C-alpha atoms as an extended CHARMM CRD file, in Angstrom:
* protein
*
       250  EXT
         1         1  MET       CA              8.1390000000       15.9860000000        9.1640000000  PROA      1               0.0000000000
         2         2  TYR       CA              8.6000000000       16.0000000000        5.3990000000  PROA      2               0.0000000000
         3         3  LYS       CA              8.2610000000       19.3400000000        3.6730000000  PROA      3               0.0000000000
         4         4  PHE       CA              8.0220000000       20.4730000000        0.0800000000  PROA      4               0.0000000000
         5         5  MET       CA             11.3400000000       21.4230000000       -1.4550000000  PROA      5               0.0000000000
         6         6  GLU       CA             11.8240000000       25.0300000000       -2.4850000000  PROA      6               0.0000000000
         7         7  ASN       CA             11.8000000000       26.0900000000       -6.1080000000  PROA      7               0.0000000000
         8         8  GLU       CA             14.4460000000       28.2380000000       -7.7650000000  PROA      8               0.0000000000
         9         9  ASN       CA             12.7690000000       31.3840000000       -6.4310000000  PROA      9               0.0000000000
        10        10  GLY       CA             13.0460000000       30.1530000000       -2.8600000000  PROA      10              0.0000000000
        11        11  LYS       CA              9.2980000000       29.5250000000       -2.5200000000  PROA      11              0.0000000000
        12        12  PRO       CA              7.7630000000       26.2090000000       -1.3870000000  PROA      12              0.0000000000
        13        13  GLN       CA              6.8820000000       23.9920000000       -4.3060000000  PROA      13              0.0000000000
        14        14  THR       CA              3.2770000000       23.0730000000       -4.9460000000  PROA      14              0.0000000000
        15        15  ALA       CA              1.9990000000       20.1410000000       -6.9710000000  PROA      15              0.0000000000
        16        16  ASP       CA              2.2440000000       22.3880000000      -10.0400000000  PROA      16              0.0000000000
        17        17  THR       CA              5.9100000000       23.3000000000       -9.5080000000  PROA      17              0.0000000000
        18        18  PHE       CA              7.1860000000       20.0450000000       -8.0160000000  PROA      18              0.0000000000
        19        19  MET       CA              9.8050000000       18.0720000000       -9.9170000000  PROA      19              0.0000000000
        20        20  PRO       CA             11.6470000000       15.2360000000       -8.1390000000  PROA      20              0.0000000000
        21        21  VAL       CA             15.4090000000       15.4600000000       -7.9780000000  PROA      21              0.0000000000
        22        22  ALA       CA             17.1110000000       12.3320000000       -9.3360000000  PROA      22              0.0000000000
        23        23  GLY       CA             18.1310000000       10.0530000000       -6.5060000000  PROA      23              0.0000000000
        24        24  GLU       CA             16.2290000000       12.0660000000       -3.8740000000  PROA      24              0.0000000000
        25        25  SER       CA             13.0780000000        9.9490000000       -3.5040000000  PROA      25              0.0000000000
        26        26  LEU       CA             11.7980000000        6.5810000000       -4.6200000000  PROA      26              0.0000000000
        27        27  ILE       CA              8.2330000000        7.7950000000       -4.1230000000  PROA      27              0.0000000000
        28        28  SER       CA              6.9590000000       11.3570000000       -4.4510000000  PROA      28              0.0000000000
        29        29  MET       CA              3.2530000000       12.0880000000       -4.1180000000  PROA      29              0.0000000000
        30        30  ARG       CA              1.8810000000       15.5970000000       -4.5050000000  PROA      30              0.0000000000
        31        31  ASN       CA             -1.7250000000       16.6790000000       -3.8230000000  PROA      31              0.0000000000
        32        32  ILE       CA             -3.1230000000       13.1870000000       -4.4610000000  PROA      32              0.0000000000
        33        33  TRP       CA             -6.9030000000       12.8910000000       -4.5440000000  PROA      33              0.0000000000
        34        34  LYS       CA             -8.9690000000        9.7580000000       -5.1340000000  PROA      34              0.0000000000
        35        35  THR       CA            -12.6640000000       10.3470000000       -5.7020000000  PROA      35              0.0000000000
        36        36  TYR       CA            -15.3740000000        7.7630000000       -6.3210000000  PROA      36              0.0000000000
        37        37  GLN       CA            -18.7200000000        8.6410000000       -7.8800000000  PROA      37              0.0000000000
        38        38  MET       CA            -21.5480000000        7.1800000000       -5.7680000000  PROA      38              0.0000000000
        39        39  GLY       CA            -24.6630000000        8.0060000000       -7.7550000000  PROA      39              0.0000000000
        40        40  VAL       CA            -25.0010000000       11.7830000000       -7.6010000000  PROA      40              0.0000000000
        41        41  GLU       CA            -22.5630000000       12.0590000000       -4.6920000000  PROA      41              0.0000000000
        42        42  GLU       CA            -18.7670000000       12.0760000000       -4.6620000000  PROA      42              0.0000000000
        43        43  LEU       CA            -16.7990000000       10.1090000000       -2.0920000000  PROA      43              0.0000000000
        44        44  HSD       CA            -13.2820000000       11.4630000000       -1.4920000000  PROA      44              0.0000000000
        45        45  ALA       CA            -11.1770000000        8.5180000000       -0.3020000000  PROA      45              0.0000000000
        46        46  LEU       CA             -7.9970000000       10.6450000000       -0.4030000000  PROA      46              0.0000000000
        47        47  ARG       CA             -7.8690000000       14.4200000000       -0.0050000000  PROA      47              0.0000000000
        48        48  GLY       CA             -4.6920000000       16.1430000000       -1.1610000000  PROA      48              0.0000000000
        49        49  VAL       CA             -2.1040000000       13.6770000000        0.1670000000  PROA      49              0.0000000000
        50        50  SER       CA              1.5760000000       14.6510000000       -0.2590000000  PROA      50              0.0000000000
        51        51  PHE       CA              4.6920000000       12.8310000000        0.9850000000  PROA      51              0.0000000000
        52        52  ASP       CA              8.0350000000       11.3370000000       -0.0680000000  PROA      52              0.0000000000
        53        53  VAL       CA              9.6970000000        8.0050000000        0.6610000000  PROA      53              0.0000000000
        54        54  LYS       CA             13.4480000000        7.8620000000        0.2120000000  PROA      54              0.0000000000
        55        55  LYS       CA             15.5510000000        4.8480000000       -0.6270000000  PROA      55              0.0000000000
        56        56  GLY       CA             16.2220000000        2.6520000000        2.4010000000  PROA      56              0.0000000000
        57        57  GLU       CA             13.3370000000        3.9640000000        4.5200000000  PROA      57              0.0000000000
        58        58  TYR       CA             11.0850000000        1.6900000000        6.5900000000  PROA      58              0.0000000000
        59        59  VAL       CA              7.6420000000        3.3080000000        6.6710000000  PROA      59              0.0000000000
        60        60  ALA       CA              4.3180000000        2.2660000000        8.1630000000  PROA      60              0.0000000000
        61        61  ILE       CA              1.0570000000        3.7510000000        6.9170000000  PROA      61              0.0000000000
        62        62  ILE       CA             -1.5670000000        3.3930000000        9.6350000000  PROA      62              0.0000000000
        63        63  GLY       CA             -5.2040000000        4.3140000000        9.9540000000  PROA      63              0.0000000000
        64        64  PRO       CA             -8.5830000000        2.9250000000       10.9690000000  PROA      64              0.0000000000
        65        65  SER       CA            -10.9670000000        1.1800000000        8.5980000000  PROA      65              0.0000000000
        66        66  GLY       CA            -12.1920000000        3.6580000000        5.9850000000  PROA      66              0.0000000000
        67        67  SER       CA             -9.3140000000        6.0710000000        6.5380000000  PROA      67              0.0000000000
        68        68  GLY       CA             -8.0150000000        5.7810000000        2.9750000000  PROA      68              0.0000000000
        69        69  LYS       CA             -4.8870000000        3.7240000000        3.7130000000  PROA      69              0.0000000000
        70        70  SER       CA             -5.8690000000        0.8360000000        1.4180000000  PROA      70              0.0000000000
        71        71  THR       CA             -6.6780000000        3.2870000000       -1.3690000000  PROA      71              0.0000000000
        72        72  LEU       CA             -3.2670000000        4.8800000000       -0.8410000000  PROA      72              0.0000000000
        73        73  MET       CA             -1.5790000000        1.4710000000       -0.9530000000  PROA      73              0.0000000000
        74        74  ASN       CA             -3.2600000000        0.6980000000       -4.2810000000  PROA      74              0.0000000000
        75        75  LEU       CA             -1.9850000000        3.9820000000       -5.7000000000  PROA      75              0.0000000000
        76        76  ILE       CA              1.5650000000        3.4000000000       -4.4100000000  PROA      76              0.0000000000
        77        77  GLY       CA              1.5040000000       -0.0680000000       -5.9760000000  PROA      77              0.0000000000
        78        78  CYS       CA              0.2170000000        1.2780000000       -9.3150000000  PROA      78              0.0000000000
        79        79  LEU       CA             -2.8660000000       -0.9350000000       -8.9500000000  PROA      79              0.0000000000
        80        80  ASP       CA             -5.0560000000        2.1580000000       -9.3320000000  PROA      80              0.0000000000
        81        81  SER       CA             -4.5990000000        5.7450000000      -10.4890000000  PROA      81              0.0000000000
        82        82  PRO       CA             -5.3700000000        9.0020000000       -8.6660000000  PROA      82              0.0000000000
        83        83  SER       CA             -8.2470000000       11.2640000000       -9.6570000000  PROA      83              0.0000000000
        84        84  LYS       CA             -5.9720000000       14.2820000000       -9.2680000000  PROA      84              0.0000000000
        85        85  GLY       CA             -2.3630000000       15.0000000000       -8.3260000000  PROA      85              0.0000000000
        86        86  GLU       CA              1.0720000000       13.7390000000       -9.3120000000  PROA      86              0.0000000000
        87        87  TYR       CA              2.8130000000       10.4850000000       -8.4340000000  PROA      87              0.0000000000
        88        88  TRP       CA              6.4610000000        9.8470000000       -9.2450000000  PROA      88              0.0000000000
        89        89  ILE       CA              8.1320000000        6.4800000000       -8.6640000000  PROA      89              0.0000000000
        90        90  ASN       CA             11.8670000000        6.1660000000       -9.0920000000  PROA      90              0.0000000000
        91        91  GLY       CA             11.9110000000        9.3800000000      -11.1230000000  PROA      91              0.0000000000
        92        92  HSD       CA              9.0810000000        8.3710000000      -13.4830000000  PROA      92              0.0000000000
        93        93  GLN       CA              5.6960000000       10.0650000000      -13.5410000000  PROA      93              0.0000000000
        94        94  VAL       CA              3.0630000000        7.3450000000      -13.2740000000  PROA      94              0.0000000000
        95        95  ALA       CA              0.3970000000        9.2670000000      -15.2080000000  PROA      95              0.0000000000
        96        96  GLU       CA              2.6380000000        9.2660000000      -18.2920000000  PROA      96              0.0000000000
        97        97  MET       CA              3.2120000000        5.4930000000      -18.3120000000  PROA      97              0.0000000000
        98        98  THR       CA              1.5600000000        3.0810000000      -20.7400000000  PROA      98              0.0000000000
        99        99  ASP       CA             -0.2190000000       -0.0450000000      -19.4800000000  PROA      99              0.0000000000
       100       100  ASP       CA              2.8380000000       -2.1340000000      -20.4150000000  PROA      100             0.0000000000
       101       101  GLU       CA              5.1530000000        0.2060000000      -18.5280000000  PROA      101             0.0000000000
       102       102  LEU       CA              2.8970000000        0.0660000000      -15.4640000000  PROA      102             0.0000000000
       103       103  ALA       CA              2.9060000000       -3.7430000000      -15.6200000000  PROA      103             0.0000000000
       104       104  LYS       CA              6.7180000000       -3.6960000000      -15.6550000000  PROA      104             0.0000000000
       105       105  ILE       CA              6.7490000000       -1.3170000000      -12.6710000000  PROA      105             0.0000000000
       106       106  ARG       CA              4.4640000000       -3.6640000000      -10.7300000000  PROA      106             0.0000000000
       107       107  ASN       CA              6.5920000000       -6.6750000000      -11.5910000000  PROA      107             0.0000000000
       108       108  LYS       CA             10.0900000000       -5.2310000000      -11.1690000000  PROA      108             0.0000000000
       109       109  GLU       CA              9.9730000000       -2.0620000000       -9.0540000000  PROA      109             0.0000000000
       110       110  ILE       CA              7.4140000000       -3.1410000000       -6.4240000000  PROA      110             0.0000000000
       111       111  GLY       CA              7.3530000000       -6.3630000000       -4.4280000000  PROA      111             0.0000000000
       112       112  PHE       CA              3.8790000000       -7.0480000000       -3.0200000000  PROA      112             0.0000000000
       113       113  VAL       CA              3.1260000000       -8.9080000000        0.2200000000  PROA      113             0.0000000000
       114       114  PHE       CA             -0.5430000000       -9.5370000000        1.0080000000  PROA      114             0.0000000000
       115       115  GLN       CA             -2.4030000000      -10.5860000000        4.1400000000  PROA      115             0.0000000000
       116       116  THR       CA             -3.7790000000      -13.6980000000        2.4100000000  PROA      116             0.0000000000
       117       117  PHE       CA             -0.3840000000      -14.8020000000        0.9760000000  PROA      117             0.0000000000
       118       118  ASN       CA             -1.8130000000      -15.3030000000       -2.5820000000  PROA      118             0.0000000000
       119       119  LEU       CA              0.2040000000      -18.4770000000       -3.2250000000  PROA      119             0.0000000000
       120       120  LEU       CA             -0.6320000000      -21.1170000000       -5.8390000000  PROA      120             0.0000000000
       121       121  ALA       CA             -1.9430000000      -24.0590000000       -3.8200000000  PROA      121             0.0000000000
       122       122  ARG       CA             -0.6020000000      -26.7950000000       -6.1110000000  PROA      122             0.0000000000
       123       123  ALA       CA              2.8050000000      -25.2330000000       -6.7060000000  PROA      123             0.0000000000
       124       124  THR       CA              5.9350000000      -25.6680000000       -4.6050000000  PROA      124             0.0000000000
       125       125  ALA       CA              7.4460000000      -22.8030000000       -2.6460000000  PROA      125             0.0000000000
       126       126  LEU       CA             10.1690000000      -22.6210000000       -5.3030000000  PROA      126             0.0000000000
       127       127  HSD       CA              7.6830000000      -22.3120000000       -8.1650000000  PROA      127             0.0000000000
       128       128  ASN       CA              5.6100000000      -19.7170000000       -6.3060000000  PROA      128             0.0000000000
       129       129  VAL       CA              8.7230000000      -17.5760000000       -5.8630000000  PROA      129             0.0000000000
       130       130  GLU       CA              9.7070000000      -18.0650000000       -9.5170000000  PROA      130             0.0000000000
       131       131  LEU       CA              6.4370000000      -16.5810000000      -10.8300000000  PROA      131             0.0000000000
       132       132  PRO       CA              7.5960000000      -12.9320000000      -11.1900000000  PROA      132             0.0000000000
       133       133  LEU       CA             10.7040000000      -14.1830000000      -13.0050000000  PROA      133             0.0000000000
       134       134  ILE       CA              8.5960000000      -16.2660000000      -15.3740000000  PROA      134             0.0000000000
       135       135  TYR       CA              6.5350000000      -13.1600000000      -16.2020000000  PROA      135             0.0000000000
       136       136  ALA       CA              9.8020000000      -11.2890000000      -16.7740000000  PROA      136             0.0000000000
       137       137  GLY       CA             10.9120000000      -13.9300000000      -19.3030000000  PROA      137             0.0000000000
       138       138  MET       CA             13.9440000000      -15.1670000000      -17.3600000000  PROA      138             0.0000000000
       139       139  ARG       CA             15.5580000000      -18.4820000000      -18.3460000000  PROA      139             0.0000000000
       140       140  ALA       CA             14.6400000000      -21.5100000000      -16.2010000000  PROA      140             0.0000000000
       141       141  GLY       CA             18.1040000000      -22.1200000000      -14.7620000000  PROA      141             0.0000000000
       142       142  GLU       CA             18.6470000000      -18.5020000000      -13.7470000000  PROA      142             0.0000000000
       143       143  ARG       CA             15.2050000000      -18.0630000000      -12.1930000000  PROA      143             0.0000000000
       144       144  HSD       CA             15.6120000000      -21.3590000000      -10.3070000000  PROA      144             0.0000000000
       145       145  ASP       CA             18.8210000000      -20.0750000000       -8.7190000000  PROA      145             0.0000000000
       146       146  LYS       CA             17.3230000000      -16.6810000000       -7.8910000000  PROA      146             0.0000000000
       147       147  ALA       CA             14.2240000000      -18.2340000000       -6.3280000000  PROA      147             0.0000000000
       148       148  GLN       CA             16.3440000000      -20.5470000000       -4.1900000000  PROA      148             0.0000000000
       149       149  ALA       CA             18.4360000000      -17.5930000000       -3.0080000000  PROA      149             0.0000000000
       150       150  ALA       CA             15.2950000000      -15.5930000000       -2.1600000000  PROA      150             0.0000000000
       151       151  LEU       CA             13.8980000000      -18.4710000000       -0.1150000000  PROA      151             0.0000000000
       152       152  ALA       CA             17.2230000000      -18.8510000000        1.6970000000  PROA      152             0.0000000000
       153       153  SER       CA             17.1190000000      -15.1190000000        2.5360000000  PROA      153             0.0000000000
       154       154  VAL       CA             13.8550000000      -15.6680000000        4.4490000000  PROA      154             0.0000000000
       155       155  GLU       CA             15.2140000000      -18.8140000000        6.1370000000  PROA      155             0.0000000000
       156       156  LEU       CA             13.2530000000      -21.2950000000        4.0230000000  PROA      156             0.0000000000
       157       157  GLY       CA             16.1100000000      -22.8390000000        2.0850000000  PROA      157             0.0000000000
       158       158  ASP       CA             15.0800000000      -26.2690000000        3.3620000000  PROA      158             0.0000000000
       159       159  ARG       CA             11.4190000000      -25.8860000000        2.3130000000  PROA      159             0.0000000000
       160       160  VAL       CA             11.7810000000      -25.1570000000       -1.4060000000  PROA      160             0.0000000000
       161       161  MET       CA              9.8330000000      -28.2430000000       -2.5610000000  PROA      161             0.0000000000
       162       162  HSD       CA              7.0180000000      -27.8910000000       -0.0130000000  PROA      162             0.0000000000
       163       163  LYS       CA              3.5550000000      -26.8200000000       -1.1330000000  PROA      163             0.0000000000
       164       164  PRO       CA              1.5520000000      -24.2090000000        0.8120000000  PROA      164             0.0000000000
       165       165  ASN       CA             -0.5800000000      -26.8220000000        2.6310000000  PROA      165             0.0000000000
       166       166  GLU       CA              2.6570000000      -28.3380000000        3.9480000000  PROA      166             0.0000000000
       167       167  LEU       CA              3.7550000000      -25.0370000000        5.4860000000  PROA      167             0.0000000000
       168       168  SER       CA              2.6660000000      -23.0640000000        8.5400000000  PROA      168             0.0000000000
       169       169  GLY       CA              1.0450000000      -19.6360000000        8.1870000000  PROA      169             0.0000000000
       170       170  GLY       CA              4.3120000000      -17.9280000000        9.0230000000  PROA      170             0.0000000000
       171       171  GLN       CA              6.2050000000      -20.0320000000        6.4950000000  PROA      171             0.0000000000
       172       172  ARG       CA              3.6340000000      -19.2360000000        3.7990000000  PROA      172             0.0000000000
       173       173  GLN       CA              4.0950000000      -15.5360000000        4.4800000000  PROA      173             0.0000000000
       174       174  ARG       CA              7.8540000000      -16.0160000000        4.2210000000  PROA      174             0.0000000000
       175       175  VAL       CA              7.3340000000      -17.6120000000        0.7930000000  PROA      175             0.0000000000
       176       176  ALA       CA              5.2380000000      -14.5750000000       -0.1880000000  PROA      176             0.0000000000
       177       177  ILE       CA              8.0030000000      -12.2580000000        1.0280000000  PROA      177             0.0000000000
       178       178  ALA       CA             10.6070000000      -14.2380000000       -0.9260000000  PROA      178             0.0000000000
       179       179  ARG       CA              8.4390000000      -13.9160000000       -4.0430000000  PROA      179             0.0000000000
       180       180  ALA       CA              8.1890000000      -10.1600000000       -3.4510000000  PROA      180             0.0000000000
       181       181  LEU       CA             11.9820000000       -9.8870000000       -3.1130000000  PROA      181             0.0000000000
       182       182  VAL       CA             13.0790000000      -12.1520000000       -5.9600000000  PROA      182             0.0000000000
       183       183  ASN       CA             13.2110000000       -9.3610000000       -8.5610000000  PROA      183             0.0000000000
       184       184  HSD       CA             15.1750000000       -7.0940000000       -6.1800000000  PROA      184             0.0000000000
       185       185  PRO       CA             12.4230000000       -4.4470000000       -6.3000000000  PROA      185             0.0000000000
       186       186  SER       CA             12.9150000000       -0.8250000000       -5.3290000000  PROA      186             0.0000000000
       187       187  ILE       CA             10.0810000000       -1.0740000000       -2.7910000000  PROA      187             0.0000000000
       188       188  LEU       CA              8.6540000000       -3.8860000000       -0.6680000000  PROA      188             0.0000000000
       189       189  LEU       CA              4.9630000000       -3.0240000000       -0.1950000000  PROA      189             0.0000000000
       190       190  ALA       CA              3.1540000000       -5.0650000000        2.4640000000  PROA      190             0.0000000000
       191       191  ASP       CA             -0.6020000000       -4.8900000000        3.0660000000  PROA      191             0.0000000000
       192       192  GLU       CA             -1.5540000000       -6.0710000000        6.5860000000  PROA      192             0.0000000000
       193       193  PRO       CA              1.2400000000       -8.6960000000        6.3680000000  PROA      193             0.0000000000
       194       194  THR       CA              0.4920000000      -10.1520000000        9.8280000000  PROA      194             0.0000000000
       195       195  GLY       CA             -3.3140000000      -10.0010000000        9.6570000000  PROA      195             0.0000000000
       196       196  ALA       CA             -3.7100000000      -13.7690000000        9.2170000000  PROA      196             0.0000000000
       197       197  LEU       CA             -1.0310000000      -14.7430000000       11.7450000000  PROA      197             0.0000000000
       198       198  ASP       CA             -0.9330000000      -15.3180000000       15.4940000000  PROA      198             0.0000000000
       199       199  THR       CA              0.9710000000      -12.9100000000       17.7390000000  PROA      199             0.0000000000
       200       200  LYS       CA              4.1880000000      -14.9450000000       17.9820000000  PROA      200             0.0000000000
       201       201  THR       CA              4.3620000000      -15.5320000000       14.2360000000  PROA      201             0.0000000000
       202       202  SER       CA              3.5200000000      -11.8760000000       13.5750000000  PROA      202             0.0000000000
       203       203  MET       CA              6.5290000000      -10.7900000000       15.6190000000  PROA      203             0.0000000000
       204       204  GLU       CA              8.7360000000      -13.2290000000       13.6860000000  PROA      204             0.0000000000
       205       205  ILE       CA              7.5760000000      -11.7390000000       10.3690000000  PROA      205             0.0000000000
       206       206  MET       CA              8.1560000000       -8.2000000000       11.6380000000  PROA      206             0.0000000000
       207       207  ALA       CA             11.6470000000       -9.2180000000       12.8020000000  PROA      207             0.0000000000
       208       208  LEU       CA             12.2380000000      -10.4670000000        9.2540000000  PROA      208             0.0000000000
       209       209  PHE       CA             11.1800000000       -7.0710000000        7.8650000000  PROA      209             0.0000000000
       210       210  GLU       CA             13.6550000000       -5.4160000000       10.2470000000  PROA      210             0.0000000000
       211       211  LYS       CA             16.4000000000       -7.7160000000        8.9320000000  PROA      211             0.0000000000
       212       212  LEU       CA             15.4800000000       -6.9630000000        5.3120000000  PROA      212             0.0000000000
       213       213  HSD       CA             15.4870000000       -3.2240000000        6.0540000000  PROA      213             0.0000000000
       214       214  ALA       CA             18.9300000000       -3.5170000000        7.6560000000  PROA      214             0.0000000000
       215       215  GLU       CA             20.1090000000       -5.1350000000        4.4140000000  PROA      215             0.0000000000
       216       216  GLY       CA             19.0650000000       -2.0080000000        2.4910000000  PROA      216             0.0000000000
       217       217  ASN       CA             15.5090000000       -2.7540000000        1.3800000000  PROA      217             0.0000000000
       218       218  THR       CA             12.9170000000        0.0350000000        1.2450000000  PROA      218             0.0000000000
       219       219  ILE       CA              9.8000000000       -1.1800000000        3.0580000000  PROA      219             0.0000000000
       220       220  ILE       CA              6.2720000000        0.2330000000        3.2840000000  PROA      220             0.0000000000
       221       221  VAL       CA              3.8320000000       -1.5750000000        5.5830000000  PROA      221             0.0000000000
       222       222  VAL       CA              0.1220000000       -0.7110000000        5.5320000000  PROA      222             0.0000000000
       223       223  THR       CA             -1.6140000000       -1.6650000000        8.7750000000  PROA      223             0.0000000000
       224       224  HSD       CA             -4.2870000000       -0.7280000000       11.3010000000  PROA      224             0.0000000000
       225       225  GLU       CA             -2.2960000000       -2.2310000000       14.1980000000  PROA      225             0.0000000000
       226       226  HSD       CA             -0.2390000000        0.1840000000       16.2900000000  PROA      226             0.0000000000
       227       227  ASP       CA              2.2100000000       -2.4630000000       17.5610000000  PROA      227             0.0000000000
       228       228  ILE       CA              3.0210000000       -3.4060000000       13.9620000000  PROA      228             0.0000000000
       229       229  ALA       CA              3.4080000000        0.2280000000       12.8780000000  PROA      229             0.0000000000
       230       230  GLU       CA              5.7360000000        0.9270000000       15.7940000000  PROA      230             0.0000000000
       231       231  ARG       CA              8.2510000000       -1.5580000000       14.3830000000  PROA      231             0.0000000000
       232       232  ALA       CA              8.8150000000        0.7960000000       11.4320000000  PROA      232             0.0000000000
       233       233  HSD       CA             11.2070000000        3.7520000000       11.5790000000  PROA      233             0.0000000000
       234       234  ARG       CA              8.6420000000        6.2730000000       10.3100000000  PROA      234             0.0000000000
       235       235  VAL       CA              4.8700000000        6.2870000000       10.7420000000  PROA      235             0.0000000000
       236       236  ILE       CA              2.3970000000        8.0970000000        8.4810000000  PROA      236             0.0000000000
       237       237  SER       CA             -1.0230000000        8.2880000000       10.1540000000  PROA      237             0.0000000000
       238       238  ILE       CA             -3.9770000000        8.7660000000        7.8380000000  PROA      238             0.0000000000
       239       239  ARG       CA             -7.5550000000        9.6380000000        8.7730000000  PROA      239             0.0000000000
       240       240  ASP       CA            -10.5300000000       10.6770000000        6.6340000000  PROA      240             0.0000000000
       241       241  GLY       CA             -8.3360000000       10.6300000000        3.5310000000  PROA      241             0.0000000000
       242       242  GLU       CA             -5.7470000000       13.0700000000        4.8870000000  PROA      242             0.0000000000
       243       243  ILE       CA             -2.3370000000       12.6990000000        6.5170000000  PROA      243             0.0000000000
       244       244  GLU       CA             -2.8760000000       13.4140000000       10.1980000000  PROA      244             0.0000000000
       245       245  LYS       CA              0.7180000000       12.8830000000       11.3070000000  PROA      245             0.0000000000
       246       246  ASP       CA              4.0690000000       11.9730000000        9.7210000000  PROA      246             0.0000000000
       247       247  GLU       CA              6.8530000000       11.3040000000       12.1710000000  PROA      247             0.0000000000
       248       248  ARG       CA             10.0290000000        9.3530000000       12.6910000000  PROA      248             0.0000000000
       249       249  THR       CA              9.9930000000        6.8100000000       15.4990000000  PROA      249             0.0000000000
       250       250  LYS       CA             13.6100000000        5.6330000000       15.3600000000  PROA      250             0.0000000000
């Protein structure tokens, strides 16, 4: 289990006293709440969530529909902001970032993999993978080389000029993973990455995540499937907006 660090007086830190130590954690969340106003009622999607993810970890966040796991994923990915609490990513407090800084975090620090692939239908695999580099302003020759290398890393070096409709579901997800990796992000964040795939292809994608983790990548997979979560090395179970269990599996 992950515990709060102690402060200089030897007492457990709270959200008010917490300050991440440089190099300790890529992600530090303290007392995170997310509340939605539904007319006169408040809906608490997250209720005081606190945890850390260190560099090189392979973590699964699992929970049933409505548990708060998708809300948590959006906060981790800086796609949304908490109603209360503190979130630090790579030593930077998210609440203090400008919109431009958050956009840079999303483009360079976090590689996103979605259930629906989110590929441009008329673009080649190579161009789809180049997109984050285009947004980053990288020169054409350099981004071409980086995109080719990313596709080779997911065993699609011979499919660079294929469009999504010329690829299988598993190959499309590999293109999406290559796109997520091309900027060498601090965190690979995958939302139900096997949800649109058959069982055999799902296992191939999870084997690829294991390979990427072995190469030093930090991976967070959000899922409702226990067999997918069990492939990770640490599982955070969430229910009713709270962490129910946080344990290492390997």
